[in-house]
C-alpha positions, 0 to 999 in steps of 0.5 A, a space after each residue: 474488497 480490494 483483495 481478490 476472492 481467490 485469496 483466503 483469510 482476507 480480513 486477517 491479511 488486511 490486519 496483518 499488513 496493517 500491523 506490518 506497516 506500523 512496525 516498518 514505520 516504527 523501524 524507520 525511526 531506529 537509525 540502524 534500521 532506517 535504510 533496510 526498513 526504507 527498502 522493505 517499505 518500498 517493496 511493500 508499497 510495490 506489492 500493494 499496487 496490484 490491490 489498488 489496480 484490482 480495486 479500480 478495475 472492480 469499481 470499489 467505492 472506498 467511502 461506501 464499501 460497495 462495488 459502484 466506485 469510480 473504477 479505472 479513473 481512480 488510478 489516475 490519482 492512486 498510482 501517482 500518490 503511490 509513486 510519491 510515497 515511494 520517493 518520499 520513503 527513498 529520500 527520507 530513509 535511504 538517500 538521507 
C-alpha cells in the first residue's frame, strides 16, 4: 500500500527490498564492509522516505492495511525516526 499504483510488481519489490535490507545489515557486521554498507544503508533509507510520505498522504493504516490511517500527521513521527536511524547507522558504522 506504500508503493504508488504506477509502479509494477509491488509485492516483489517489497520482498526484494526486505532481502536487501537484511543483506546490508549483515554486511555491516563484516569489518571490511562496515563503512560502505553504512553508506548504502543510509542511501537506502533516504530513498525509502518518499514511500513514507506517499503512505502518509494517502492515509495508509499500517495496522489494518486500509486507506483510513492518520494521514499526514503520521509523518511527525516517521521522519524523525528515519533521521534517528540514519544518524545511528552513521555513528555506528561510518564514524565509529
